[in-house]
N, C-alpha and C positions, 0 to 999 in steps of 0.2 A: 504494499499500500504505499510506503514511503517513496518507492521509485516513481509511482504514477503521480504523486504530489510534486516531487522534483521535476519530473518532466513537465508537468503543467506550468511550474515556476520558470523553467528555462523557456517553454514556448511564450509565456507571458512576457518575459524580459525581452526576447528577441522581438515580439510584436510591438512592444512599447518603444523599443529603440527605432524600429523601421518606422512607425508613426511618427515619431519625433523628428526623424530625418526628413521625411517627406513634408511635414508640415514647415520645416526650415527651409527646404528646396522651393516649395511653391509659394512660399511667403517673402522669398528673397527679393530685392530690387533687380537683381541681375535676370531672374525668370520673368519677372513683371515687364522689363524693358524688351526681353526677347519675345514676350507674347504681342507686344505693340508693333513688331515689325511686320511688314507685309510679306506673304509668303513667296517663296522662290519657285517659278515654274520649273517643273522637272527637266525640260530641254535646256536649262541654264545651268544645271549642276553638272561638273565635270567629273568623269570618272577615270 
């Protein structure tokens, strides 16, 4: 039973860290400015 609790704690820690990272990313000024840029047509992208 202790293993299941430990696994749940590990999953919660990982989920919490992921959620916090996503909040930081999507709340950042860099992301907001990127969203305001017009999209680049696919034919303009060099490969």
